Structures are given as structure tokens and as C-alpha cells.
PDB file of N, CA, C, O and CB in Angstrom:
ATOM      1  N   MET A   1     -34.517-108.858 144.529  1.00  0.00           N
ATOM      2  CA  MET A   1     -34.680-107.415 144.341  1.00  0.00           C
ATOM      3  C   MET A   1     -33.417-106.818 143.691  1.00  0.00           C
ATOM      4  O   MET A   1     -33.503-106.003 142.772  1.00  0.00           O
ATOM      5  CB  MET A   1     -34.974-106.718 145.704  1.00  0.00           C
ATOM      6  N   THR A   2     -32.270-107.234 144.181  1.00  0.00           N
ATOM      7  CA  THR A   2     -31.031-106.711 143.609  1.00  0.00           C
ATOM      8  C   THR A   2     -30.937-107.075 142.134  1.00  0.00           C
ATOM      9  O   THR A   2     -30.519-106.267 141.305  1.00  0.00           O
ATOM     10  CB  THR A   2     -29.808-107.249 144.372  1.00  0.00           C
ATOM     11  N   LYS A   3     -31.341-108.327 141.817  1.00  0.00           N
ATOM     12  CA  LYS A   3     -31.284-108.769 140.426  1.00  0.00           C
ATOM     13  C   LYS A   3     -32.188-107.898 139.555  1.00  0.00           C
ATOM     14  O   LYS A   3     -31.811-107.473 138.463  1.00  0.00           O
ATOM     15  CB  LYS A   3     -31.694-110.252 140.310  1.00  0.00           C
ATOM     16  N   LYS A   4     -33.392-107.647 140.071  1.00  0.00           N
ATOM     17  CA  LYS A   4     -34.335-106.841 139.281  1.00  0.00           C
ATOM     18  C   LYS A   4     -33.779-105.438 139.049  1.00  0.00           C
ATOM     19  O   LYS A   4     -33.807-104.907 137.939  1.00  0.00           O
ATOM     20  CB  LYS A   4     -35.708-106.759 139.991  1.00  0.00           C
ATOM     21  N   ARG A   5     -33.281-104.868 140.125  1.00  0.00           N
ATOM     22  CA  ARG A   5     -32.734-103.503 140.018  1.00  0.00           C
ATOM     23  C   ARG A   5     -31.548-103.498 139.034  1.00  0.00           C
ATOM     24  O   ARG A   5     -31.402-102.583 138.224  1.00  0.00           O
ATOM     25  CB  ARG A   5     -32.283-102.968 141.431  1.00  0.00           C
ATOM     26  N   ARG A   6     -30.718-104.530 139.124  1.00  0.00           N
ATOM     27  CA  ARG A   6     -29.561-104.591 138.243  1.00  0.00           C
ATOM     28  C   ARG A   6     -30.020-104.683 136.788  1.00  0.00           C
ATOM     29  O   ARG A   6     -29.458-104.041 135.901  1.00  0.00           O
ATOM     30  CB  ARG A   6     -28.660-105.794 138.607  1.00  0.00           C
ATOM     31  N   TYR A   7     -31.061-105.499 136.565  1.00  0.00           N
ATOM     32  CA  TYR A   7     -31.583-105.651 135.206  1.00  0.00           C
ATOM     33  C   TYR A   7     -32.138-104.318 134.697  1.00  0.00           C
ATOM     34  O   TYR A   7     -31.896-103.918 133.558  1.00  0.00           O
ATOM     35  CB  TYR A   7     -32.680-106.742 135.164  1.00  0.00           C
ATOM     36  N   ASP A   8     -32.893-103.638 135.580  1.00  0.00           N
ATOM     37  CA  ASP A   8     -33.467-102.350 135.184  1.00  0.00           C
ATOM     38  C   ASP A   8     -32.359-101.352 134.848  1.00  0.00           C
ATOM     39  O   ASP A   8     -32.450-100.618 133.863  1.00  0.00           O
ATOM     40  CB  ASP A   8     -34.370-101.791 136.307  1.00  0.00           C
ATOM     41  N   THR A   9     -31.327-101.333 135.665  1.00  0.00           N
ATOM     42  CA  THR A   9     -30.231-100.393 135.430  1.00  0.00           C
ATOM     43  C   THR A   9     -29.556-100.688 134.097  1.00  0.00           C
ATOM     44  O   THR A   9     -29.235 -99.772 133.340  1.00  0.00           O
ATOM     45  CB  THR A   9     -29.204-100.459 136.574  1.00  0.00           C
ATOM     46  N   THR A  10     -29.342-101.979 133.814  1.00  0.00           N
ATOM     47  CA  THR A  10     -28.706-102.348 132.552  1.00  0.00           C
ATOM     48  C   THR A  10     -29.588-101.936 131.387  1.00  0.00           C
ATOM     49  O   THR A  10     -29.102-101.396 130.393  1.00  0.00           O
ATOM     50  CB  THR A  10     -28.421-103.861 132.501  1.00  0.00           C
ATOM     51  N   GLU A  11     -30.887-102.191 131.510  1.00  0.00           N
ATOM     52  CA  GLU A  11     -31.825-101.837 130.437  1.00  0.00           C
ATOM     53  C   GLU A  11     -31.802-100.328 130.202  1.00  0.00           C
ATOM     54  O   GLU A  11     -31.753 -99.870 129.060  1.00  0.00           O
ATOM     55  CB  GLU A  11     -33.266-102.308 130.785  1.00  0.00           C
ATOM     56  N   PHE A  12     -31.837 -99.571 131.282  1.00  0.00           N
ATOM     57  CA  PHE A  12     -31.828 -98.113 131.168  1.00  0.00           C
ATOM     58  C   PHE A  12     -30.501 -97.635 130.572  1.00  0.00           C
ATOM     59  O   PHE A  12     -30.476 -96.754 129.713  1.00  0.00           O
ATOM     60  CB  PHE A  12     -32.066 -97.457 132.551  1.00  0.00           C
ATOM     61  N   GLY A  13     -29.410 -98.225 131.037  1.00  0.00           N
ATOM     62  CA  GLY A  13     -28.098 -97.835 130.536  1.00  0.00           C
ATOM     63  C   GLY A  13     -27.979 -98.098 129.044  1.00  0.00           C
ATOM     64  O   GLY A  13     -27.427 -97.283 128.305  1.00  0.00           O
ATOM     65  N   LEU A  14     -28.498 -99.242 128.602  1.00  0.00           N
ATOM     66  CA  LEU A  14     -28.436 -99.603 127.187  1.00  0.00           C
ATOM     67  C   LEU A  14     -29.234 -98.604 126.361  1.00  0.00           C
ATOM     68  O   LEU A  14     -28.762 -98.111 125.337  1.00  0.00           O
ATOM     69  CB  LEU A  14     -28.966-101.035 126.960  1.00  0.00           C
ATOM     70  N   ALA A  15     -30.443 -98.313 126.817  1.00  0.00           N
ATOM     71  CA  ALA A  15     -31.292 -97.365 126.082  1.00  0.00           C
ATOM     72  C   ALA A  15     -30.635 -95.990 126.054  1.00  0.00           C
ATOM     73  O   ALA A  15     -30.637 -95.318 125.022  1.00  0.00           O
ATOM     74  CB  ALA A  15     -32.703 -97.274 126.725  1.00  0.00           C
ATOM     75  N   HIS A  16     -30.076 -95.575 127.179  1.00  0.00           N
ATOM     76  CA  HIS A  16     -29.431 -94.267 127.264  1.00  0.00           C
ATOM     77  C   HIS A  16     -28.226 -94.215 126.325  1.00  0.00           C
ATOM     78  O   HIS A  16     -27.992 -93.202 125.666  1.00  0.00           O
ATOM     79  CB  HIS A  16     -28.996 -93.964 128.720  1.00  0.00           C
ATOM     80  N   SER A  17     -27.462 -95.311 126.263  1.00  0.00           N
ATOM     81  CA  SER A  17     -26.283 -95.364 125.402  1.00  0.00           C
ATOM     82  C   SER A  17     -26.704 -95.223 123.942  1.00  0.00           C
ATOM     83  O   SER A  17     -26.084 -94.490 123.172  1.00  0.00           O
ATOM     84  CB  SER A  17     -25.501 -96.684 125.619  1.00  0.00           C
ATOM     85  N   MET A  18     -27.771 -95.939 123.573  1.00  0.00           N
ATOM     86  CA  MET A  18     -28.256 -95.867 122.190  1.00  0.00           C
ATOM     87  C   MET A  18     -28.710 -94.455 121.859  1.00  0.00           C
ATOM     88  O   MET A  18     -28.399 -93.925 120.792  1.00  0.00           O
ATOM     89  CB  MET A  18     -29.410 -96.863 121.963  1.00  0.00           C
ATOM     90  N   THR A  19     -29.445 -93.853 122.778  1.00  0.00           N
ATOM     91  CA  THR A  19     -29.935 -92.488 122.544  1.00  0.00           C
ATOM     92  C   THR A  19     -28.760 -91.527 122.397  1.00  0.00           C
ATOM     93  O   THR A  19     -28.774 -90.645 121.538  1.00  0.00           O
ATOM     94  CB  THR A  19     -30.863 -92.031 123.699  1.00  0.00           C
ATOM     95  N   ALA A  20     -27.761 -91.701 123.226  1.00  0.00           N
ATOM     96  CA  ALA A  20     -26.591 -90.821 123.173  1.00  0.00           C
ATOM     97  C   ALA A  20     -25.877 -90.993 121.837  1.00  0.00           C
ATOM     98  O   ALA A  20     -25.436 -90.011 121.240  1.00  0.00           O
ATOM     99  CB  ALA A  20     -25.622 -91.117 124.349  1.00  0.00           C
ATOM    100  N   LYS A  21     -25.760 -92.228 121.366  1.00  0.00           N
ATOM    101  CA  LYS A  21     -25.096 -92.492 120.082  1.00  0.00           C
ATOM    102  C   LYS A  21     -25.854 -91.829 118.944  1.00  0.00           C
ATOM    103  O   LYS A  21     -25.259 -91.199 118.070  1.00  0.00           O
ATOM    104  CB  LYS A  21     -24.979 -94.007 119.828  1.00  0.00           C
ATOM    105  N   ILE A  22     -27.189 -91.980 118.964  1.00  0.00           N
ATOM    106  CA  ILE A  22     -28.010 -91.378 117.904  1.00  0.00           C
ATOM    107  C   ILE A  22     -27.859 -89.862 117.927  1.00  0.00           C
ATOM    108  O   ILE A  22     -27.713 -89.226 116.884  1.00  0.00           O
ATOM    109  CB  ILE A  22     -29.501 -91.774 118.067  1.00  0.00           C
ATOM    110  N   THR A  23     -27.897 -89.293 119.128  1.00  0.00           N
ATOM    111  CA  THR A  23     -27.760 -87.840 119.250  1.00  0.00           C
ATOM    112  C   THR A  23     -26.394 -87.400 118.736  1.00  0.00           C
ATOM    113  O   THR A  23     -26.281 -86.384 118.051  1.00  0.00           O
ATOM    114  CB  THR A  23     -27.954 -87.392 120.719  1.00  0.00           C
ATOM    115  N   LEU A  24     -25.376 -88.152 119.062  1.00  0.00           N
ATOM    116  CA  LEU A  24     -24.025 -87.811 118.626  1.00  0.00           C
ATOM    117  C   LEU A  24     -23.935 -87.847 117.105  1.00  0.00           C
ATOM    118  O   LEU A  24     -23.367 -86.942 116.493  1.00  0.00           O
ATOM    119  CB  LEU A  24     -22.994 -88.771 119.246  1.00  0.00           C
ATOM    120  N   HIS A  25     -24.491 -88.885 116.495  1.00  0.00           N
ATOM    121  CA  HIS A  25     -24.474 -89.006 115.038  1.00  0.00           C
ATOM    122  C   HIS A  25     -25.211 -87.839 114.394  1.00  0.00           C
ATOM    123  O   HIS A  25     -24.740 -87.259 113.416  1.00  0.00           O
ATOM    124  CB  HIS A  25     -25.104 -90.338 114.599  1.00  0.00           C
ATOM    125  N   GLN A  26     -26.375 -87.499 114.952  1.00  0.00           N
ATOM    126  CA  GLN A  26     -27.164 -86.393 114.396  1.00  0.00           C
ATOM    127  C   GLN A  26     -26.362 -85.095 114.471  1.00  0.00           C
ATOM    128  O   GLN A  26     -26.372 -84.294 113.536  1.00  0.00           O
ATOM    129  CB  GLN A  26     -28.515 -86.242 115.154  1.00  0.00           C
ATOM    130  N   ALA A  27     -25.674 -84.897 115.584  1.00  0.00           N
ATOM    131  CA  ALA A  27     -24.887 -83.675 115.756  1.00  0.00           C
ATOM    132  C   ALA A  27     -23.713 -83.663 114.777  1.00  0.00           C
ATOM    133  O   ALA A  27     -23.340 -82.609 114.260  1.00  0.00           O
ATOM    134  CB  ALA A  27     -24.375 -83.555 117.214  1.00  0.00           C
ATOM    135  N   LEU A  28     -23.139 -84.826 114.527  1.00  0.00           N
ATOM    136  CA  LEU A  28     -21.985 -84.914 113.634  1.00  0.00           C
ATOM    137  C   LEU A  28     -22.385 -84.669 112.185  1.00  0.00           C
ATOM    138  O   LEU A  28     -21.678 -83.985 111.444  1.00  0.00           O
ATOM    139  CB  LEU A  28     -21.316 -86.279 113.765  1.00  0.00           C
ATOM    140  N   TYR A  29     -23.522 -85.231 111.787  1.00  0.00           N
ATOM    141  CA  TYR A  29     -23.933 -85.145 110.382  1.00  0.00           C
ATOM    142  C   TYR A  29     -24.863 -83.968 110.116  1.00  0.00           C
ATOM    143  O   TYR A  29     -25.491 -83.903 109.059  1.00  0.00           O
ATOM    144  CB  TYR A  29     -24.615 -86.430 109.964  1.00  0.00           C
ATOM    145  N   LYS A  30     -24.959 -83.033 111.068  1.00  0.00           N
ATOM    146  CA  LYS A  30     -25.859 -81.898 110.865  1.00  0.00           C
ATOM    147  C   LYS A  30     -25.178 -80.891 109.943  1.00  0.00           C
ATOM    148  O   LYS A  30     -25.755 -79.850 109.632  1.00  0.00           O
ATOM    149  CB  LYS A  30     -26.247 -81.234 112.227  1.00  0.00           C
TER     150      LYS A  30
END
């Protein structure tokens, strides 16, 4: 269970990081 939760957290963190980067780029190049 801990492994699954850890994997989910990493997956979510990665997606969130990518989204944040894209948002930052859009804000910079607006």
C-alpha cells in the first residue's frame, strides 16, 4: 500500500510540476 501511494504521489507530483512549468512559460511569454 505504501508503495502504491508513493507511486501515485510521484505521478501526481510529476504532472503538477509539468503543469506548473507550462503555466510559468505561458505567463512569461504572454
